[in-house]
C-alpha positions as CSV (number, residue, x, y, z in Angstrom):
1,M,-7.7,-7.7,17.7
2,P,-4.2,-7.0,16.6
3,S,-3.2,-3.6,15.3
4,S,-4.2,-3.1,11.7
5,L,-0.9,-1.5,10.8
6,S,1.1,-2.7,13.7
7,Q,4.7,-2.5,14.6
8,P,6.6,-5.5,13.4
9,S,5.6,-8.6,15.4
10,S,7.9,-9.7,18.2
11,A,7.2,-13.3,17.5
12,N,10.1,-15.5,16.7
13,V,10.6,-16.2,13.0
14,P,12.2,-19.5,12.1
15,A,15.4,-19.5,10.1
16,R,14.8,-20.7,6.6
17,L,17.0,-20.5,3.5
18,P,14.6,-19.7,0.6
19,Q,14.8,-22.2,-2.3
20,R,12.7,-20.1,-4.7
21,I,12.4,-16.3,-4.7
22,G,9.5,-14.5,-6.4
23,L,10.4,-11.3,-8.1
24,L,8.5,-8.2,-9.2
25,V,10.3,-5.2,-10.8
26,H,9.7,-1.6,-11.6
27,P,8.8,-1.2,-15.3
28,T,11.3,1.6,-16.2
29,R,14.0,2.2,-13.5
30,N,17.6,1.0,-13.9
31,L,17.7,-2.4,-12.1
32,D,21.2,-3.5,-12.9
33,K,22.7,-3.1,-9.4
34,P,19.9,-4.7,-7.3
35,L,19.3,-7.5,-9.9
36,G,23.0,-8.3,-10.0
37,L,23.1,-8.5,-6.2
38,L,20.0,-10.7,-6.1
39,R,21.3,-13.0,-8.7
40,D,24.7,-13.3,-7.0
41,W,23.0,-14.1,-3.7
42,A,20.7,-16.7,-5.3
43,Q,23.6,-18.4,-7.1
44,R,25.7,-18.6,-3.9
45,H,22.8,-20.1,-1.9
46,G,21.4,-22.4,-4.6
47,A,18.1,-20.5,-4.8
48,E,16.0,-20.1,-8.0
49,I,14.5,-16.7,-9.0
50,V,11.1,-16.6,-10.8
51,Q,9.3,-13.5,-12.1
52,L,5.7,-13.1,-11.0
53,V,2.8,-11.7,-13.1
54,A,1.9,-8.1,-12.2
55,S,-1.0,-5.8,-13.1
56,Y,1.4,-3.6,-15.0
57,P,3.9,-4.3,-17.8
58,Q,7.3,-5.6,-16.6
59,R,10.3,-6.3,-18.7
60,A,11.3,-10.0,-18.4
61,V,14.3,-10.5,-16.1
62,A,13.7,-14.1,-15.0
63,E,11.7,-17.2,-15.9
64,P,8.0,-16.9,-15.0
65,G,6.7,-18.5,-11.9
66,E,3.8,-18.6,-9.4
67,A,3.8,-16.8,-6.0
68,A,2.5,-19.9,-4.2
69,D,5.6,-21.8,-5.2
70,T,8.0,-19.3,-3.7
71,D,9.4,-18.9,-0.1
72,V,9.6,-15.1,-0.3
73,I,8.7,-12.4,-2.7
74,V,11.2,-9.6,-3.5
75,S,10.0,-6.3,-5.1
76,I,12.6,-4.0,-6.7
77,G,11.3,-0.5,-7.5
78,G,9.2,1.8,-5.4
79,D,6.1,1.7,-3.2
80,G,3.9,0.9,-6.2
81,T,6.0,-2.2,-7.0
82,T,6.0,-3.2,-3.4
83,L,2.2,-2.8,-3.2
84,A,1.9,-5.1,-6.2
85,A,4.1,-7.6,-4.5
86,L,2.1,-7.4,-1.3
87,R,-1.0,-8.2,-3.3
88,A,0.7,-11.2,-4.8
89,G,2.0,-12.2,-1.3
90,A,-1.4,-11.8,0.3
91,E,-3.1,-14.2,-2.3
92,A,-0.3,-16.8,-1.9
93,G,0.4,-16.3,1.9
94,R,4.1,-15.3,1.3
95,P,6.1,-12.5,2.9
96,V,7.4,-9.6,0.8
97,L,10.8,-7.8,1.0
98,G,10.5,-4.4,-0.6
99,V,13.8,-3.1,-2.2
100,S,14.1,0.5,-3.2
101,C,15.4,1.3,-6.6
102,G,15.9,5.1,-6.9
103,S,14.3,6.5,-3.8
104,L,13.5,5.0,-0.4
105,G,9.8,4.9,0.1
106,A,7.5,4.0,3.0
107,L,7.0,0.4,1.8
108,A,10.2,-0.2,-0.2
109,T,12.4,0.0,3.0
110,V,15.6,-1.8,1.9
111,M,18.1,0.2,-0.1
112,S,19.2,-1.6,-3.3
113,G,22.8,-2.0,-2.2
114,D,21.6,-3.9,1.0
115,I,19.6,-6.6,-0.7
116,D,22.1,-9.3,-0.1
117,R,22.4,-8.4,3.6
118,A,18.6,-8.3,3.9
119,L,18.2,-11.8,2.4
120,D,20.9,-13.0,4.8
121,R,18.9,-11.7,7.7
122,F,15.7,-13.2,6.3
123,S,17.3,-16.6,5.9
124,Q,18.6,-16.4,9.5
125,G,15.2,-15.6,10.9
126,D,16.5,-12.1,11.9
127,W,13.3,-10.3,10.7
128,R,9.9,-9.3,11.9
129,P,6.6,-9.7,10.0
130,R,4.5,-6.5,9.7
131,M,0.9,-7.3,9.0
132,F,-1.2,-5.1,6.7
133,P,-5.0,-5.1,6.6
134,A,-7.2,-5.0,3.6
135,L,-10.6,-3.9,2.5
136,S,-13.1,-6.5,1.2
137,I,-15.3,-5.2,-1.6
138,A,-18.5,-7.1,-2.3
139,H,-20.6,-6.1,-5.3
140,G,-23.8,-8.0,-6.0
141,S,-23.3,-11.7,-6.7
142,G,-19.8,-11.1,-8.2
143,E,-16.5,-12.2,-6.7
144,S,-15.3,-10.3,-3.6
145,L,-12.3,-8.1,-4.3
146,F,-9.7,-6.7,-1.9
147,A,-7.7,-3.6,-1.6
148,L,-4.5,-3.1,0.5
149,N,-4.3,0.6,-0.1
150,D,-7.6,2.0,-1.2
151,V,-10.7,1.6,-3.3
152,A,-12.0,4.6,-5.2
153,L,-15.3,5.3,-7.1
154,V,-14.5,8.1,-9.4
155,R,-15.9,10.1,-12.3
156,D,-15.0,8.6,-15.7
157,A,-16.7,11.2,-18.0
158,G,-18.7,14.4,-17.8
159,G,-21.4,14.8,-15.2
160,Q,-21.4,13.7,-11.6
161,V,-20.9,10.6,-9.5
162,R,-23.9,10.3,-7.2
163,L,-23.2,8.2,-4.0
164,T,-25.5,7.2,-1.2
165,V,-23.3,6.3,1.8
166,H,-24.5,4.1,4.7
167,V,-22.5,2.9,7.7
168,D,-24.0,-0.2,9.4
169,G,-27.3,0.6,7.8
170,A,-27.4,4.3,8.9
171,L,-27.4,7.0,6.3
172,F,-24.2,9.1,6.5
173,A,-24.5,11.3,3.3
174,R,-25.7,11.6,-0.2
175,I,-22.9,13.0,-2.3
176,A,-22.8,14.4,-5.9
177,G,-19.4,15.2,-7.3
178,D,-16.1,13.5,-8.3
179,G,-16.6,10.4,-6.2
180,A,-14.9,9.1,-3.1
181,V,-12.0,7.0,-1.8
182,V,-12.0,4.4,1.0
183,S,-8.6,3.7,2.5
184,T,-6.9,1.3,4.8
185,P,-4.5,2.8,7.4
186,L,-1.7,2.3,4.9
187,G,-3.7,4.0,2.1
188,T,-4.4,7.1,4.1
189,S,-0.9,8.4,3.4
190,G,-1.7,8.4,-0.4
191,Y,-4.9,9.3,-2.2
192,A,-6.9,10.0,0.9
193,I,-4.6,12.5,2.5
194,S,-4.2,14.4,-0.8
195,A,-8.0,14.7,-0.9
196,G,-8.0,16.2,2.6
197,G,-8.6,13.0,4.6
198,P,-7.0,12.1,7.9
199,L,-3.8,10.1,8.4
200,L,-4.4,6.9,10.5
201,L,-1.4,6.1,12.7
202,T,0.1,2.8,13.7
203,G,-2.2,1.0,16.1
204,V,-5.5,2.2,14.7
205,D,-8.0,-0.5,13.7
206,G,-10.2,1.1,11.2
207,F,-10.6,2.6,7.7
208,V,-11.4,6.0,6.2
209,F,-14.1,7.3,3.8
210,T,-12.9,10.5,2.1
211,P,-15.2,12.3,-0.4
212,L,-13.5,13.8,-3.4
213,P,-14.5,17.3,-4.5
214,K,-18.3,17.7,-4.1
215,H,-20.9,19.8,-5.8
216,G,-22.2,21.4,-2.5
217,G,-23.4,19.8,0.7
218,F,-21.3,18.9,3.7
219,A,-19.8,15.4,4.3
220,P,-16.5,15.4,6.1
221,P,-14.0,12.5,5.9
222,L,-15.2,9.7,8.2
223,V,-13.1,7.3,10.3
224,I,-14.9,3.9,10.5
225,D,-14.5,1.2,13.1
226,S,-12.9,-2.1,11.8
227,G,-16.1,-4.0,12.7
228,S,-18.4,-1.8,10.7
229,Q,-19.7,-2.1,7.1
230,L,-19.6,0.8,4.7
231,V,-22.0,0.7,1.7
232,L,-21.6,2.9,-1.3
233,D,-24.5,3.0,-3.7
234,A,-23.7,4.5,-7.1
235,T,-26.9,3.4,-8.8
236,D,-28.1,7.0,-9.4
237,S,-25.0,8.4,-11.0
238,Y,-25.7,10.6,-14.0
239,A,-22.4,9.8,-15.8
240,S,-20.3,6.7,-16.2
241,A,-18.0,6.1,-13.3
242,R,-15.1,3.6,-12.7
243,L,-13.9,1.5,-9.8
244,E,-10.2,1.7,-8.9
245,I,-8.5,-0.8,-6.6
246,D,-5.0,0.0,-5.4
247,G,-4.6,2.5,-8.2
248,Q,-5.7,0.0,-10.9
249,V,-8.9,0.3,-12.9
250,A,-11.2,-2.6,-11.9
251,G,-14.1,-1.8,-14.2
252,S,-17.2,0.4,-14.4
253,C,-18.9,1.5,-11.3
254,V,-22.6,0.7,-11.1
255,G,-24.8,-0.5,-8.3
256,S,-23.9,-0.9,-4.6
257,Y,-20.6,-1.8,-3.0
258,A,-20.3,-3.2,0.6
259,I,-16.8,-2.6,2.1
260,T,-15.5,-4.3,5.2
261,F,-12.2,-4.4,7.0
262,R,-9.9,-7.5,7.0
263,P,-7.0,-7.6,9.4
264,G,-3.7,-9.3,8.8
265,V,-3.9,-10.0,5.0
266,A,-0.4,-9.2,3.8
267,T,3.0,-9.7,5.4
268,Q,6.0,-7.4,4.9
269,V,9.5,-8.4,5.9
270,T,10.9,-5.7,8.3
271,F,14.0,-5.5,10.5
272,D,14.7,-3.9,13.9
273,D,16.3,-0.9,12.1
274,T,13.5,-0.4,9.6
275,E,12.5,3.3,9.4
276,P,9.3,4.2,11.2
277,L,6.3,5.2,9.1
278,L,6.1,8.8,10.3
279,A,9.8,9.3,9.7
280,G,9.5,8.0,6.2
281,L,6.6,10.4,5.5
282,R,8.5,13.4,6.8
283,R,11.6,12.4,4.8
284,R,9.5,12.2,1.6
285,R,7.9,15.6,2.5
286,I,4.4,14.1,2.6
287,L,4.5,15.6,6.1
288,F,6.4,18.9,6.5
289,D,6.6,21.8,8.9
290,S,5.0,25.2,9.0
291,P,7.0,27.8,6.9
292,R,7.7,29.7,10.1
293,F,9.7,26.8,11.5
294,L,11.5,26.3,8.2
295,A,12.4,30.0,8.0
296,E,13.8,29.9,11.5
297,A,15.9,26.9,10.7
298,D,17.2,28.7,7.6
299,R,18.1,31.8,9.6
300,A,19.9,29.7,12.3
301,A,21.9,27.9,9.6
302,I,23.0,31.2,8.1
303,T,24.0,32.8,11.4
304,Q,25.7,29.8,12.8
305,P,29.5,30.5,13.0
306,E,31.8,28.2,11.0
307,S,33.8,25.8,13.0
């Protein structure tokens, strides 16, 4: 089975000039520069830009369109915007180019001033697809949902969320507290790691169950094999709870949820010089060194003679 959060594929990508570009934008940041570059590039190459529907409010910057009718999806914003674009791309089978507008994130890996060069490289086939897995969430007889980042069952009012947790039919824990989050390897660098869960590195096929603050008991974060099924049963919760998928509220949380791993669901456009994941996490100070090392570096900088 291929890596769940693999290095970009080495497979040859055919050169193809996009005729229609799907667009998702950040709701509040200044987009003038990247939008101008994108529009200039599209005009020079005879491409049409259409704006896709998102789960958050966008200001209108192009005529509306469907992801399935595009050749590539461009997100302009941060990692949240790129994640929304990856969801749209996953449903339509289209690759996503994440453009940073403000700060370079782990997913939005192209700086806004480089958008025209990135599109040139995409058109020439000078790019590599990075495949992201997803979590399938089945609940009763309802439609199966999917999460690229994480799915969380969390407290929505006073009281406790009570969860019974099984892995492949075996009882793992019964938890009373604030709830739990289940993450893909991509999602472990967000909600899960802030709740004390592990970080899954590139090349790991699996997903992570991380309890949120508990009212007693012991249930550590659990790394689950990609072929296993995780079942969360919230039937006995005292208070109302909600289901969140990729940071968006998906409804009230009642009953039982079966969660499984799906490899290769979304495709990101990357290049040979794309920043590695760990380097991006360190630059954003999600990962940082012990204060002892930082203090030593500060002392060395102070005592270093001027040239």
